[in-house]
C-alpha positions, 0 to 999 in steps of 0.5 A, a space after each residue: 148821897 147814894 149813887 143808887 138813886 134816881 130823880 124825876 120831875 113831872 108836870 104835877 109839880 112833884 120831884 120824886 126820889 126813887 131807888 135806881 134798882 127797884 124803882 121804889 118811890 123813896 120820897 116825893 117833894 111837891 114844888 111850888 111850880 112845875 120843873 123844866 130841868 134838873 141837874 145833880 151836883 154829886 159832890 155837894 149832894 144838891 139837885 138844882 131844879 129849874 122851875 117854870 116860875 123863874 126860880 132855881 131851887 137847890 134841893 138836898 138829896 139826903 134830907 129831901 128839902 129845898 135849901 136855897 131859892 134863887 129868883 129874880 130872873 127876867 126870862 126863862 132859865 134855859 140851862 145851868 152848870 154846877 161847878 164844884 163846890 156848890 154849897 148851900 
């Protein structure tokens, strides 16, 4: 888990991992749906991604993999809060 990384989501259903200083693209993860919000929980190294398909996905920032998906919401997820510890 490096503090020198930057995380971006775009309408192309991509979650991009970049080097903070050089802006070099480290990895691109293609999501099943576009993203409306991302929240980093540094202690666990997980990025919570709120997607437009009413699913919250947890992404491991070291392996660039989706480690958990939470779905079944009846409406849009507008916000989330990550309290330590948040473990997959």
